[in-house]
C-alpha positions in Angstrom: 0.2 0.0 0.2 1.5 3.3 -1.2 1.4 6.2 1.2 1.6 9.8 -0.4 4.6 12.0 0.6 2.4 14.4 2.1 0.6 12.1 4.7 3.9 10.5 5.6 5.2 14.0 6.4 1.9 14.9 8.4 1.9 11.4 10.1 5.8 11.7 10.9 5.7 15.3 12.5 2.4 14.6 14.4 3.6 11.4 16.0 6.9 12.6 16.8 5.4 15.6 18.8 2.7 13.2 20.2 5.5 10.7 21.3 7.6 13.7 23.0 4.4 15.2 24.7 3.4 11.8 26.4 6.7 11.1 27.3 7.1 14.0 29.0 3.8 14.2 30.5 4.4 11.0 31.8 7.7 11.6 33.5 6.6 14.6 34.9 3.4 13.2 36.4 5.5 10.2 37.6 7.9 12.5 39.2 5.4 14.6 41.0 3.4 11.7 42.1 6.7 10.1 43.6 7.5 13.6 45.3 4.2 13.6 47.1 3.9 9.9 48.3 7.6 10.4 49.5 6.3 13.6 51.5 3.2 11.9 52.8 5.5 9.1 53.9 7.7 11.4 55.6 4.8 13.2 57.3 3.8 9.9 58.6 7.4 8.8 59.6 7.6 12.4 61.6 4.3 11.9 63.5 5.4 8.4 64.3 9.1 8.8 65.5 7.8 12.0 67.2 5.2 10.4 69.6 7.9 7.6 70.0 10.4 9.9 71.1 8.0 11.7 73.5 7.2 8.4 75.4 10.7 7.4 75.6 11.4 10.9 77.0 8.5 10.3 79.7 10.0 6.7 80.4 13.5 8.3 80.9 12.3 10.9 83.2 10.5 8.5 85.6 13.4 6.2 85.5 15.4 9.5 86.3 13.4 10.1 89.5 13.9 6.2 90.7 17.5 7.1 90.0 17.6 9.9 92.0 15.8 8.1 95.1 18.3 5.3 94.8 21.5 7.7 94.6 20.1 10.0 97.5 19.5 6.8 99.8 23.3 5.6 98.6 24.8 8.6 100.1 22.1 8.7 103.2 23.4 7.8 106.5 21.1 9.3 108.9 18.8 6.1 109.3 15.7 7.9 110.1 12.9 6.1 108.7 10.3 9.1 109.3 12.8 11.2 107.2 12.7 8.7 104.2 9.0 8.5 104.4 8.7 12.3 104.0 10.9 12.3 101.1 9.1 9.6 99.2 5.8 11.4 100.0 7.4 14.7 99.0 8.2 13.0 95.4 4.9 11.6 95.2 3.4 15.0 95.6 5.4 16.9 93.5 5.0 14.6 90.5 1.2 14.0 90.2 1.6 11.8 87.2 3.5 9.1 89.5 1.2 6.5 90.7 3.7 5.6 93.8 7.1 5.9 95.4 8.8 3.3 97.3 12.2 1.9 98.8 12.8 -1.9 99.9 15.8 -2.5 102.2 17.7 -5.8 102.6 16.6 -7.0 106.2 18.5 -5.0 108.8 20.3 -3.0 105.7 18.9 0.5 106.7 19.2 1.0 110.5 20.0 -2.5 111.7 16.6 -2.0 114.1 14.2 -4.1 111.9 13.3 -6.1 115.2 12.4 -2.8 116.6 9.5 -2.2 114.3 8.3 -5.9 113.8 4.4 -5.9 113.9 4.2 -2.1 113.8 1.7 -0.3 112.0 3.2 -0.1 108.1 5.5 -3.0 108.9 5.3 -6.9 108.8 6.6 -9.4 111.2 10.3 -8.7 110.3 10.2 -4.9 110.4 12.0 -4.7 107.4 12.1 -1.1 105.9 9.8 -1.2 102.9 7.2 1.6 102.8 5.0 2.0 99.4 3.6 5.3 99.1 0.7 5.8 96.5 -2.4 7.1 95.1 -4.3 4.2 94.0 -7.3 5.4 95.8 -6.7 9.2 94.4 -5.5 10.1 97.9 -2.0 9.4 99.1 -1.5 6.7 101.4 1.3 4.4 102.7 1.6 0.8 102.7 4.0 -2.1 103.5 5.8 -3.2 100.2 4.7 -7.3 100.8 6.7 -10.0 98.9 9.0 -7.4 96.8 11.6 -10.1 96.4 9.4 -12.4 94.5 9.1 -9.5 91.6 11.6 -8.3 88.9 11.7 -4.9 90.2 13.5 -6.0 93.1 15.2 -9.1 91.7 16.8 -7.7 88.5 18.4 -4.8 90.5 19.7 -6.8 93.2 21.4 -9.6 90.8 22.6 -7.2 88.0 22.8 -4.0 90.2 21.1 -2.2 87.0 18.0 -0.1 86.9 15.2 -1.8 85.7 12.0 -0.7 83.7 9.5 -3.8 84.0 7.0 -5.1 81.7 3.5 -3.7 82.2 1.2 -5.5 84.5 -2.1 -5.3 86.7 -1.7 -4.2 90.2 -4.8 -3.8 92.5 -7.0 -3.3 89.0 -4.7 -0.6 87.6 -2.4 -1.4 84.4 0.9 0.1 85.5 4.9 -0.3 85.1 7.5 0.0 87.8 10.8 1.8 87.3 13.5 0.3 90.0 17.2 1.4 90.6 19.4 -0.4 92.9 20.7 1.3 96.1 24.6 0.5 96.4 26.7 1.1 99.4 30.2 0.2 99.2 29.7 -1.6 95.9 26.9 -3.8 97.7 23.5 -3.9 96.9 21.4 -2.8 99.9 17.9 -2.1 98.5 16.0 -0.6 95.6 14.4 2.6 95.2 11.7 3.1 92.6 8.5 4.7 91.3 5.2 3.1 89.8 3.4 4.9 86.9 0.3 4.0 85.8 -0.5 3.5 82.0 -4.0 4.7 81.8 -2.4 7.8 80.7 -0.4 6.4 78.1 -4.0 5.3 76.4 -5.5 8.4 76.9 -2.9 10.2 75.3 -2.3 7.7 72.2 -6.0 7.3 71.7 -6.2 11.2 70.8 -3.2 10.8 68.3 -4.8 11.2 65.0 -3.1 11.3 61.4 -4.8 12.8 58.2 -8.3 12.2 58.7 -9.0 8.8 60.5 -5.7 7.6 61.0 -5.2 6.3 64.8 -2.1 5.1 66.9 -1.5 1.9 69.2 0.9 1.1 71.7 2.5 -2.2 72.5 4.9 -3.4 75.2 8.4 -5.3 74.6 6.5 -8.3 74.2 3.9 -7.1 71.9 1.1 -6.8 74.9 -1.3 -4.0 73.7 -1.1 -0.8 75.9 -3.4 1.2 74.2 -5.9 0.4 71.4 -8.6 3.4 70.6 -11.7 0.7 69.1 -10.7 -2.6 71.7 -10.4 -1.1 75.0 -10.6 -4.7 76.5 -7.6 -5.9 74.5 -5.5 -3.6 76.7 -3.2 -5.4 79.3 -4.8 -8.6 77.8 -3.9 -9.1 74.4 -1.1 -8.7 72.2 -0.4 -7.3 68.8 -0.2 -10.9 67.4 -3.4 -11.6 68.3 -4.7 -9.6 65.4 -3.9 -12.6 63.0 -2.0 -10.4 60.6 1.1 -11.2 59.4 2.0 -7.7 58.6 1.4 -6.4 62.0 3.4 -9.4 63.2 6.4 -8.4 61.1 6.2 -5.0 62.7 6.1 -6.4 66.0 8.9 -8.2 65.4 10.9 -5.4 63.8 10.2 -3.7 67.3 12.1 -6.4 69.1 14.9 -5.8 66.9 14.8 -2.0 67.5 13.9 -1.4 63.8 11.3 1.2 62.4 9.6 1.2 59.3 6.0 0.4 57.5 3.9 -2.1 55.9 0.9 -2.1 53.6 -2.0 -4.3 55.0 -6.1 -4.3 55.8 -6.9 -3.2 58.9 -8.7 -5.9 61.0 -11.0 -3.0 62.9 -11.9 -0.8 59.9 -11.3 -3.1 57.0 -9.7 -0.4 55.2 -6.2 -0.7 53.1 -3.9 0.9 55.4 -0.1 1.8 55.8 1.2 1.1 59.2 4.0 3.0 60.6 6.0 2.1 63.6 8.8 3.1 65.8 10.4 1.4 68.8 10.7 3.0 72.0 14.4 2.7 73.0 14.0 2.8 76.9 12.0 -0.4 76.9 11.5 -1.9 73.2 7.9 -0.5 73.5 6.4 -0.1 70.0 4.4 2.9 68.7 2.1 2.0 65.7 0.5 4.7 63.3 -2.2 3.4 61.4 -3.2 5.5 58.4 -5.8 4.6 55.7 -3.8 4.5 52.5 -6.6 6.9 50.4 -6.3 9.4 53.0 -2.8 9.6 53.1 -2.2 9.7 49.1 -5.4 11.9 49.0 -3.5 14.6 47.9 -1.4 12.6 45.4 -4.4 11.4 43.7 -5.6 15.0 43.1 -2.2 16.1 41.9 -2.1 13.1 39.4 -5.4 13.6 38.0 -4.5 17.4 37.6 -1.5 16.7 35.8 -3.2 14.1 33.7 -6.1 16.5 32.6 -3.3 19.5 31.8 -0.9 16.6 29.8 -3.9 15.4 27.7 -4.9 19.2 27.0 -1.1 19.8 26.1 -1.0 16.7 24.0 -4.1 17.6 22.2 -3.3 21.2 21.2 0.3 20.3 20.4 -0.8 17.6 18.2 -3.2 20.0 16.4 -0.1 22.5 16.0 1.9 19.5 14.6 -0.7 18.7 12.2 -1.5 22.4 11.0 2.4 22.9 10.5 2.8 19.7 8.8 0.1 20.4 6.4 1.7 23.7 5.7 5.0 22.3 4.7 3.2 19.3 2.7 1.1 22.1 0.5 4.3 23.4 -0.7 5.6 20.1 -1.7 2.1 19.2 -3.5 2.9 22.4 -5.6 6.1 21.1 -6.5 5.2 17.7 -7.5 2.3 19.0 -9.6 4.8 21.2 -11.4 6.9 18.0 -12.1 4.0 15.9 -12.9 3.1 18.6 -15.6 6.3 18.9 -17.0 6.5 14.8 -17.2 3.0 14.6 -18.8 3.9 17.4 -21.1 7.0 15.3 -22.0 5.2 11.9 -22.2 3.1 13.5 -24.7 5.7 14.3 -26.9 6.5 10.5 -26.6 10.5 11.4 -25.5 11.6 7.8 -25.9 11.3 7.6 -29.6 13.9 8.9 -32.1 13.6 10.5 -35.3 14.7 8.7 -38.2 18.4 9.7 -39.3 18.2 7.6 -42.4 17.5 10.5 -44.8 19.0 12.5 -47.1 22.1 14.5 -46.1 20.7 17.9 -46.3 17.7 17.1 -43.8 19.9 14.8 -41.9 20.5 17.5 -39.2 16.9 18.1 -38.3 16.2 14.5 -37.1 19.7 14.9 -35.4 19.0 18.1 -33.9 15.5 16.8 -33.0 17.2 13.6 -31.4 19.6 15.8 -29.5 16.8 18.0 -28.3 14.8 14.8 -26.8 18.3 13.3 -25.6 18.9 16.7 -23.7 15.2 16.5 -22.4 15.1 13.0 -21.3 18.1 13.0 -19.0 16.4 16.3 -16.5 13.1 14.5 -16.7 14.5 11.1 -15.6 17.0 12.8 -13.0 13.8 14.9 -11.7 11.5 11.7 -11.5 14.3 9.7 -9.5 15.0 12.3 -7.4 11.2 13.0 -6.8 10.6 9.6 -6.2 13.5 9.2 -3.3 12.4 12.1 -1.6 9.0 10.6 -1.3 10.7 7.6 0.0 12.3 10.0 3.0 15.8 9.6 1.0 16.8 13.4 1.5 20.5 12.9 0.8 19.4 12.4 -3.0 20.8 14.6 -5.5 20.4 15.7 -9.4 23.0 13.8 -11.4 24.2 14.1 -15.2 25.5 17.1 -17.0 22.7 19.7 -18.4 22.9 23.0 -19.9 20.4 26.2 -20.1 17.1 25.8 -18.2 17.6 22.2 -17.3 20.9 23.2 -15.6 18.9 25.6 -13.4 15.9 23.1 -13.0 18.6 20.6 -11.7 20.3 23.0 -9.4 16.9 24.1 -7.9 16.1 20.4 -7.3 19.4 20.1 -5.5 18.9 23.1 -3.5 15.7 21.9 -2.3 16.9 18.4 -1.6 19.3 19.7 0.6 17.5 22.2 2.7 14.6 19.7 3.1 17.5 17.0 4.2 19.1 19.9 6.7 16.0 20.8 8.1 14.5 17.2 8.7 17.9 15.9 10.1 18.1 19.0 12.5 14.3 18.6 13.5 14.9 14.8 14.1 17.9 15.6 16.3 16.2 18.0 18.3 13.3 15.8 18.8 15.3 12.7 20.1 17.3 15.1 22.3 13.8 16.0 23.8 12.7 12.6 24.3 15.9 12.4 26.4 15.0 15.3 28.2 17.9 17.0 26.8 16.7 20.7 25.9 20.0 22.2 24.9 19.9 21.0 21.3 18.1 23.6 18.9 17.2 24.2 15.4 19.9 26.3 13.9 18.8 26.6 10.2 15.2 27.6 9.8 14.7 27.8 5.9 12.1 30.1 4.3 8.5 30.2 4.0 6.4 27.2 5.1 9.5 25.3 6.0 10.5 28.1 8.3 7.1 27.7 9.9 7.8 23.9 10.7 11.2 24.8 12.1 10.1 27.5 14.5 7.3 25.4 15.7 9.5 22.5 16.6 11.7 25.4 18.5 9.1 26.9 20.1 8.0 23.5 21.5 11.5 22.8 22.6 11.6 26.1 24.6 8.3 25.5 26.3 9.3 21.9 27.5 12.7 23.5 28.6 11.0 25.9 30.6 8.5 23.4 31.9 11.3 21.0 32.9 13.2 24.2 34.5 9.7 24.9 36.5 9.5 21.2 37.6 13.1 20.8 38.9 12.7 24.3 40.9 9.3 23.1 42.3 11.0 19.4 43.6 13.7 21.3 45.0 11.7 23.9 47.1 9.3 21.2 47.9 12.8 19.2 49.5 14.0 22.4 51.1 10.6 22.9 52.4 10.6 19.4 54.0 14.0 19.6 55.3 13.4 22.7 57.2 10.0 21.5 58.7 12.0 18.4 59.9 14.8 20.5 61.4 12.1 22.7 63.5 10.4 19.6 64.5 13.7 18.1 65.7 14.8 21.3 67.4 11.4 21.8 69.2 11.5 18.1 70.3 15.1 18.5 71.5 14.0 21.6 73.5 11.1 19.8 75.2 13.3 17.0 76.2 15.7 19.2 77.5 13.3 21.0 79.9 11.7 18.0 80.8 14.6 15.6 81.6 18.1 17.1 81.6 16.8 20.2 83.5 14.2 18.7 85.8 16.4 15.7 87.0 19.0 17.9 88.4 16.8 20.1 90.2 14.8 17.5 91.8 18.3 15.9 93.0 18.9 19.4 94.5 15.7 19.9 96.0 16.0 16.4 97.9 19.4 17.1 98.9 18.6 20.7 100.5 15.4 19.3 102.3 17.7 16.6 103.9 20.1 19.5 105.0 17.5 21.4 106.4 16.2 18.7 108.4 19.8 18.4 110.0 21.3 21.7 109.8 21.3 23.9 113.3 23.3 26.9 112.3 20.6 29.6 111.6 22.7 31.6 108.9 23.3 28.2 106.9 19.6 27.2 107.5 18.7 30.6 105.8 20.8 30.2 102.8 19.6 26.8 102.3 15.8 27.9 102.7 17.2 30.5 99.9 18.8 27.5 97.9 15.1 25.5 98.2 13.3 28.6 97.3 14.8 29.3 94.1 15.0 25.6 93.0 11.3 25.6 93.6 10.6 28.4 91.3 13.1 26.5 88.6 11.3 23.3 89.2 7.9 25.2 88.5 9.3 27.2 85.6 10.5 23.9 83.9 7.0 22.0 84.6 5.2 25.1 83.4 7.5 25.2 80.3 7.0 21.5 79.8 3.3 21.7 80.3 3.0 24.9 78.0 4.9 22.9 75.2 2.3 20.3 75.7 -0.9 22.2 75.3 0.6 24.2 72.7 1.1 21.4 70.2 -2.3 19.9 71.2 -5.1 20.3 68.4 -7.6 18.9 70.4 -8.9 17.5 74.1 -11.3 14.8 74.9 -14.1 16.6 76.9 -16.3 14.8 79.4 -18.7 15.7 82.0 -17.1 17.4 85.1 -18.3 18.9 88.1 -16.4 22.2 88.2 -17.6 22.7 92.2 -15.4 19.7 92.9 -12.5 20.6 90.8 -12.4 24.1 92.4 -12.5 22.6 95.9 -9.3 20.1 94.8 -7.5 23.5 93.6 -8.3 25.3 96.9 -6.9 22.3 98.9 -3.7 22.1 96.8 -3.0 26.0 97.5 -4.1 26.2 101.3 -0.4 26.4 102.2 0.3 29.1 100.1 -3.0 30.8 101.2 -1.9 30.3 104.7 1.5 31.6 104.7 -0.3 34.7 103.6 -3.3 34.7 106.0 -5.5 34.9 102.8 -9.0 33.6 103.3 -10.3 31.9 100.2 -14.0 32.6 100.1 -15.9 29.9 98.1 -19.5 29.2 99.2 -20.8 27.1 96.1 -22.1 23.8 97.5 -24.1 22.5 94.7 -22.6 20.8 91.6 -22.5 22.5 88.2 -21.5 20.4 85.4 -19.6 21.5 82.3 -17.8 19.6 79.5 -14.3 19.5 80.0 -10.9 17.5 80.0 -9.5 16.7 83.7 -6.4 19.1 82.8 -9.1 22.1 83.4 -7.9 21.6 87.1 -4.5 23.3 85.9 -6.6 26.4 84.8 -8.2 27.1 88.4 -5.3 26.1 90.3 -3.4 28.7 88.3 -5.7 31.4 88.8 -6.4 30.9 92.2 -2.5 30.6 92.7 -2.0 34.4 91.0 -4.5 35.6 93.1 -2.9 34.6 96.2 0.6 35.8 94.7 -0.9 39.3 93.7 -3.0 39.8 97.2 -1.9 41.6 100.2 -1.4 39.9 103.2 -4.6 39.4 105.5 -6.9 39.9 102.5 -9.4 37.5 100.6 -9.8 35.7 97.3 -13.5 35.3 96.3 -14.6 32.4 93.7 -18.0 32.4 92.3 -19.9 30.4 89.7 -22.7 31.7 87.4 -24.8 29.6 85.1 -25.9 30.9 81.5 -28.1 29.5 78.9 -25.1 27.9 77.3 -22.0 28.4 79.8 -21.0 28.5 83.2 -18.6 31.5 84.2 -16.4 31.1 87.0 -14.9 34.2 88.6 -11.8 34.6 90.6 -11.7 38.0 92.5 -8.6 39.3 94.3 -8.2 42.6 96.2 -4.6 43.4 95.0 -3.1 46.3 92.9 -5.3 45.2 89.9 -4.1 45.4 86.1 -4.1 48.7 84.0 -6.3 48.2 80.9 -3.4 48.6 78.3 -1.9 45.3 80.1 -5.1 43.4 79.8 -4.8 42.1 76.4 -1.1 41.2 77.2 -1.4 39.4 80.3 -2.2 36.0 79.0 1.2 36.2 76.7 4.0 33.9 77.1 6.5 35.4 79.8 4.4 38.5 80.5 3.9 39.6 84.2 2.7 43.0 84.7 3.7 43.5 88.4 7.0 41.3 89.2 7.6 43.1 92.6 8.2 40.4 95.2 6.3 37.7 93.1 8.3 34.9 91.7 7.0 32.5 88.5 7.8 31.6 85.0 5.8 33.6 83.2 3.7 30.9 81.6 0.8 30.3 84.1 -1.6 32.2 82.1 -0.2 31.4 78.8 -1.2 27.9 79.9 -4.5 28.8 81.1 -5.3 30.6 77.7 -4.3 28.0 75.6 -6.3 25.1 77.6 -9.4 27.3 77.6 -9.0 27.9 73.7 -8.9 23.8 73.5 -12.3 23.8 75.5 -13.6 26.4 72.8 -14.3 28.5 76.1 -13.3 32.0 76.9 -11.1 33.6 79.4 -10.5 37.3 80.3 -9.8 39.7 83.1 -12.0 42.9 84.4 -11.4 45.3 87.3 -13.0 44.4 90.5 -16.1 46.5 90.8 -15.9 46.3 94.5 -12.6 48.1 94.6 -9.0 47.5 93.9 -8.2 44.3 92.5 -8.9 42.2 89.6 -11.5 39.6 88.6 -10.4 36.8 86.4 -13.1 35.0 84.3 -13.6 31.8 82.8 -16.4 30.3 80.7 -16.9 26.8 79.9 -19.5 25.0 78.0 -22.3 23.9 80.3 -23.5 20.3 80.3 -27.3 20.6 80.1 -30.2 18.3 80.0 -30.2 18.2 76.0 -26.9 16.8 75.8 -27.5 13.9 78.7 -28.5 11.3 75.8 -25.3 12.1 73.9 -21.9 10.7 74.1 -19.2 13.2 75.1 -18.0 15.3 72.3 -14.2 15.1 71.0 -13.0 18.3 69.7 
């Protein structure tokens, strides 16, 4: 089947441009999708690693408290059991997240007086010194640490003389973990000191962790025991990750045992969705943090970008193909005219029967006429044959063909014109093919140098314009990729710096401050020189301020990074009464009366963290009130909100400071008042997470300020509804 030259040229141009556009669009789409998927995975890895590091930091902090107890007792030589009990009580009171503190000495290893305490209240029949202070029943109580030698938290430090973090276990209905540290004196083991921590807080925190839309988190112990599960709470402490019956979850659990992180693709047994499970080991005890994210949510942005790029690519291919087609038709139109001219000349020569010759066998006088005619025919046949040959070769795509043979006159000009056209077409087609091949390899530096004239110039300039457009698109794509990578790097660096700062505040600063406090309190108990005691009291006071600042900074970092809180039904009256109990000593030191006459319960939707708000506000009111004055607390209920006001009779706050008093590190009146400057910032952020309101106004009864907090009431309309999660 013969295909016309015109059709070949059109087909070649359109096909070449189409292939280049399809290839370029495919590469662009593939690259962008790959970048988006990598960013989505990187974001999920960051969430997983950040939370794993947070829990690792919490565990290291609790182990540091246990070490502080054991190191203090290793140097302790006063043999005062009551004094050690006061220290344990103080540590438990200063660390509300702890469930218990304890020490357990070997028989007669503390003071050699076990027989004197046999069967005394708080001891067993041996009189061994093993007190256990705890808040299992909410209030702080002391029990005897029975049968401790049968448990890992005693045996492991005793045998190996090393710190110990136990596997999670149930004690008196509480799911908990123990941190124990050996007490070593003169190289010999004499007992253990440690703390207990309830794991309920871990489930509460992990259950609130989300990623993308419906992604959730799971925590496991070193053996795969479930520590937190948002959908199957009865699994916590009773089943392992292997009970999912899912090979990918089991593989992830095995990786956690070997301190490996990674991700797997699987089907979520709880939701039935296709998910990507990211996991990260917690170094302190080889616990595992799992982040389960539906795949379609994680790649939702990638799919949207893919669809947009495909649509843009299809439009680009369509319009580029039309442009290539129109350009090719312009070029072939000129070739059609040339071929038609050749055809007319060939037809004219064919009509003259040029293959015949005049008969020269005639008289000598007329012989020159047929010879001349034959010479004319011979001179015409050669150009016609060459022209036909060249035209045929060009139609076959052989653009290096040239007119051969000697011609004269007009035929010579014809031969030169045909050779010039063939050479010009050869150069243009060769350069165009080289440029198209370079563009297929994403090399946009190769350009068309020879453009020709007329319609041929339209073809070459069209290809050159396409090259420039694709080159700019490639540059823009590379620039976008670089900007995305730079943004991801800066985001990662910012998160790492923030996490490092929070860890330093919580662990590296709090631990030595706690040790200083413990030793200072011990020295105060034994020091008799009044001047030395005065110096020690100043050290203790400033160290307490430092601990308060560290706690405040850590608490602020926690609430500042939170996006939501779980709100439940809370009796705000009970919460305020508990805050007043905590601040009783502070108020008594200034002989300040806290007046709160409300006895009826008032129910609101709040998170237990709301207690810190009222503790901060009441503490501030006491700090800035003159001695022997009063602080008044009142509750007023509206249709949707309950307003709690704390009124003091101090110096008050100027109007220009009322808008900045809740900012970080802002204290309007610093005279004689110590603090971190974060208390009211924590209050503001906490109330924002409750979707409530907080502010300050002047005391209408005279000198002083009124701080108010508005929280959503728990009304009759909400009684049949489940507590809402914000």
